[in-house]
C-alpha positions in Angstrom: 221.4 142.9 252.3 218.7 140.2 254.0 214.5 141.3 253.8 212.6 139.4 256.6 211.6 137.3 254.3 215.2 135.7 253.0 215.6 135.4 257.1 211.9 133.7 257.5 213.2 131.1 254.1 216.5 130.1 255.6 214.9 129.4 258.7 212.4 127.0 256.7 212.8 123.1 254.8 212.2 122.8 251.4 209.9 121.5 252.2 208.2 123.6 253.5 208.7 126.4 250.6 205.2 126.3 248.9 203.0 126.5 252.1 205.2 129.8 252.9 204.2 131.3 249.6 201.1 129.9 249.6 200.4 132.3 252.7 202.1 135.8 251.6 199.9 134.8 248.5 196.4 134.8 250.4 197.4 137.6 252.1 198.2 140.1 249.6 195.3 139.3 247.7 193.9 143.0 246.2 197.1 144.7 247.7 199.1 147.3 246.1 202.5 145.8 245.1 201.4 142.6 245.4 203.3 141.8 241.9 206.6 142.7 242.7 206.3 140.7 246.2 204.9 138.2 244.0 208.1 138.3 241.7 210.6 138.3 244.5 208.6 135.2 246.8 208.8 133.4 244.1 212.8 133.6 242.7 213.5 133.4 246.3 212.0 130.4 246.9 213.3 129.4 243.6 216.8 129.7 244.6 216.8 128.2 248.0 215.1 124.8 246.6 218.0 125.3 243.7 220.3 125.9 246.0 219.6 123.4 248.7 219.2 120.4 245.7 222.7 121.4 245.3 224.1 121.0 248.6 225.6 117.9 248.4 225.1 114.8 246.3 221.1 115.2 245.1 219.4 111.1 244.3 217.1 110.8 240.7 214.2 109.9 243.3 215.5 113.8 245.2 216.7 115.8 242.5 212.6 114.3 240.8 210.9 115.7 244.1 212.5 119.6 243.3 211.7 119.2 239.8 207.7 118.7 240.9 208.5 121.8 243.7 209.5 124.3 241.4 206.7 123.0 239.2 203.8 123.1 242.3 205.2 126.2 242.8 205.2 127.5 240.0 201.2 127.3 239.4 200.5 128.3 242.1 202.0 131.4 240.6 200.8 131.1 237.9 196.8 131.0 239.0 197.6 134.0 240.6 198.4 135.4 237.3 195.9 134.4 235.2 193.0 134.9 238.2 194.5 138.9 238.6 193.4 138.3 235.0 189.9 137.7 235.4 190.2 134.6 233.3 188.4 132.2 234.8 184.7 130.3 233.8 184.8 128.8 231.2 188.9 129.2 230.2 191.4 127.0 231.6 194.9 127.1 231.8 197.1 123.7 230.7 200.5 122.2 231.2 201.8 121.1 227.9 205.2 118.9 227.4 207.9 118.3 230.2 205.8 121.1 232.1 202.4 118.5 231.8 204.3 116.2 233.3 205.0 117.9 236.3 208.8 118.5 236.1 210.3 121.9 235.9 213.8 122.2 234.9 215.5 125.6 236.6 216.5 127.1 233.0 213.4 125.7 230.8 210.2 127.7 229.1 206.9 127.4 230.8 204.6 126.0 228.2 201.4 126.7 228.6 198.0 126.5 226.4 195.6 129.1 226.5 192.4 127.0 225.7 188.8 129.0 225.4 185.2 126.8 223.9 184.9 126.9 220.5 182.7 130.3 220.6 185.5 132.3 222.2 187.9 134.2 219.4 190.2 136.5 221.3 190.4 138.0 217.3 186.8 139.0 217.7 186.9 140.2 221.2 189.1 143.0 222.3 188.0 142.5 226.4 188.6 138.5 226.0 192.1 139.4 223.8 193.2 142.7 226.5 192.9 139.7 229.5 195.1 136.9 227.9 197.0 140.3 226.7 198.2 140.7 230.5 198.0 137.5 231.6 201.0 136.8 229.6 202.6 140.2 229.6 202.4 139.8 233.2 204.2 136.1 232.8 206.8 137.8 231.4 207.2 140.6 234.4 207.8 137.9 236.4 210.0 136.8 234.8 208.4 133.2 234.0 210.5 132.0 230.4 207.4 131.7 229.7 206.0 129.7 226.3 202.5 130.2 225.8 199.8 129.1 222.7 196.1 130.9 222.7 193.8 129.0 220.8 190.1 127.3 221.2 189.1 123.8 220.7 188.9 122.9 217.0 191.9 125.3 215.9 193.7 123.1 218.6 192.8 120.1 217.0 193.6 121.1 213.3 196.9 122.4 214.4 197.8 118.6 215.8 196.7 117.5 213.4 199.2 119.5 211.0 201.8 119.4 213.1 204.1 116.6 214.8 205.0 119.0 217.6 201.6 120.4 218.7 201.4 117.0 218.9 204.3 115.6 221.3 203.9 118.8 223.3 199.6 117.6 223.7 200.8 114.5 224.7 201.5 115.4 228.4 199.5 117.9 229.9 197.3 118.9 232.9 195.0 121.3 234.4 196.9 124.2 235.7 193.6 126.4 236.7 190.3 127.2 235.4 187.8 125.1 233.4 187.9 121.6 234.0 185.3 120.3 231.6 187.9 121.5 228.9 190.5 119.2 230.6 191.0 116.1 228.7 190.3 117.4 225.3 192.8 118.7 223.0 194.0 115.1 221.6 192.7 111.8 221.9 194.7 109.9 223.7 195.0 107.5 226.6 195.4 109.9 230.0 197.4 108.8 233.4 197.5 112.0 235.0 196.2 114.4 236.1 
């Protein structure tokens, strides 16, 4: 059964989907049932984007643009979930790996790092632990294939020194939301993009 949202999406171009979703998210702030609507809107926009990509012969630049749009769409949802969980300053949410490049393939994990300043430890702060768990749980409720890690800046550096897979994931990262002062600090690698 087609909903009014489906009909509205069909009349809009793929390029307008992010704007349309943002309009809906703005209207839903604080509204009851917003999580269900956010879930529906995200997956409808994603399906439409992928459907349009599958029609015809997509060129390399068109595919790359679609992957970037899917990444931006996911950024918007993660930002809303982050805000709902009360994870603002001084914490940061970083995209890592392929998602950190701003390219999200249709069935890829959404790899994120919840980066905390060194003086915050969720193992000793029940309220912080509850907010982080609420955020990660809401990502799973949205059916995002989330791959998450939660680290302080020091523990991030220590783990990266021991594990090449962590080093590799951190080579390409970017700030999604949160404390911009933590962006650019997880590893000492040259940065050429935000």
